[in-house]
N, C-alpha and C positions, 0 to 999 in steps of 0.2 A: 764864897763858897759853897756847892752841896754840901751837907752836914750828914756823916753816916754815921751807923749803927754798929755796935760792937757786933752786932748778931750778923752783919750783912761781914767787918771785912775778914773774921770767922768763918763767916763758909770762901769768902774768897781765899784765906788763905786756904784754907783743905783740895779746892778747885788749885788753885794753883801745884801739890802737892805736890794733885793724883796728874796733872798735866806732865810736871818735869817729869816725871822715869819717862818721855814721849818729844821731848821736848827742849833745851838748855834756854830757862824762863827768866828775863830780866823781872825787873823792878815797875820796869815802865809797861809791864802785862801783870801786875797789881791797878795799878791805878784808873787801867782802862779798862778792867772786870771793872772798876767799882765802880765807874767816872757809866759807867756804856751796859752793867746790870742793873734791875731792879731786885730785892729780898722778899722773900713770903713765906714762914712758920707755916707749915699745913699741920693742922688735925691729922688724926686716923681720921676718914670720910670727907674730912676737908677738901672743899674743892678748889681746883687749877681754874680748868678751862672749862667750859659746859659747851658739851655738844655743840654746833652748828654756831657758835662762836666764830664775829671771822677776825679774828686776831692774829697777828703770827709773831711767833714767841718757840725757841729754843726753852725747855724745863731741863734743868742741868740741876741733878740731887748731887745735894754737899755731905746727908745726912739723914737718915731714913728710909724711906717705900714711896715709893710712887706703882699708880700701875691705870691703865689706860682700862677703862669698864662700859659694856653698855649694859641698858637694860633694860630689858624682855621681858614686855608688858603684859605679852602676850602667855607668854612661861609663868612674868610671875619669879625667870629667876636674872643675875647676874654672868656680861658672861668677863671677864676679864684678857682683851686681848697682849697683853704686855705686859709686861712689868719693867722700873727704872730703880734701878739700889746706886748706890756712888760715886759712879763714876762713869753714870750713866744719861742717858736722859731722852723724853721725847717732845713731839714736836706739835703744835695745833693743826697743820695741816700733811698730806701724805709724809709730803717730805720738803726739801728746806726751797726745792722750787713749781713748790705746786701750789696751787689757791683755794684747791678741794678742798671742806675743813673735814678730817676729821670724823670716821664715825666714833661713837664716844665721849666718856670725863675721862677725862682724866685727873684722877682725886688721894687722897694720902693713905695711903692703908698702916701706915705707920708714922707717930707723928715725924716729920720732915725739914731741912731745912734746905731751902732751892734757890737757884742763881735763873731769874726770868731772860736772856738774850733777844733782840727783835732779831725780826732774821737781816730786817734792810745793816743792820747792825753787822750781824754775818757777815754780808753777803762784803759790805765792804772791807771794812778788814781781812778776812777773808781773801782777796786781791791785795792788801795793801803788807800783810805778816805770814811769809808759811812757816809762820809758828805755829797762830791761830788756823792754820789751813790744817795742820798738825793732829790738833781738839780737836774741831770739828768732822774730820777723816775719823779720828780712832774713837767718836764718839758718835756715829753712823756703821764703824762698821760693828761692836756689837750693837748696836740695836737690830739692825742685822739679822750677825747671827743667833740671836734668841732665834728670830722670826723665821729664819729658817730651821730653827730647833723646832719649835710649835709646829711648822708647817708638815715636817716628819714626822709630828710625834701625831697631829693629826688625821693624820694617813693608818693609822694601826686599829683596826676594826674592838677588835677587843677592847674592851673598857681595861682590867685588869693588867692587859699585856701594855695598855701604852698604857698604865701611873709605872707598871713596873722598868719603860724604861726607860721614864721620866723621869725615872730614877736613881737610873742608870749613869745616865749622859748627863743629864744638869740639874747635881749634889752641893749649888750651893742656893740656888732654888728654892731644891728640897730643904737646905737647913737653915732656910729663914720663913717661910711658906706654914701659912697652920695647915692642914685638914682643909675646913671650908674652901682654907684659896684655895691650896691646891687643886679645887674639884671645880672651882668658880675658871680657874685654868688649861683643863685638859673637859670639859665637857663629862666630866664623871659623878660621880654620889663619891657623899664622904665613906658608904657603908662596902664600896668596891676601893678603898683607900683603906678603910684596916679589914677587911682578908684577905686583900693583897700582900699587907705589911705582914701577917702571916707567914706567909710563903717564901719573904726573906731570911734568912736561914742568921 
C-alpha cells in the first residue's frame, strides 16, 4: 500500500473542506483524492509547470498562492496572466480538453501546498461521480470568472483607472498581492499604483 505523507493528507483535508461547501462528501472522496493526487510543497518562485511541457495536470491550491507567469525577454518584465488562491486551480493546457500547452510557467508566489490531479483521472471520475463533476465545474467557474474580470480591466486604457477598477472590483486579490505583483498582473508600474492609492479616500 502506498504511504502518504502527513502534508499530503492535510492538503486533501483542506480541499475536502472547500469541496463540501458544494457537495456532500464521503470518506471515499478522501481516499480517492489521496490515491490519485500527488502533493507538491512549492516555495516562492518555485516552478510547478515549465512552459512547453507536455504534462497534463490540474494544480489545485490547498494553501498559499500560485500564478501563471510569462517571462518577456524582450522587455525584461514578467507578466502575471492569472492567480490561483486556495480553492482555485490552474491547468497545464488551455483547458481540460485541450492539447495545447499553456503559455507561461506556473509558479508559487507564496509558499504553497498543491494537489495535482492528472487530466486522465479527472475525465474518468468526472463521468463516474457527479460530486467530482461539481468540483471540476466549481474550479473552472472560479478560473473563468477571474479571467473575465482581468479581460475587462485590460480594456481600460488609462493605467490609473485600470488599477482603481481593480481596487474596487477584485478586493480579494488586492488584499493578498504585493504592489509589484499587482503591477505584473495589470501591466502597469508600481508608481502608477502608488499615485492612484493617494486618490483613494
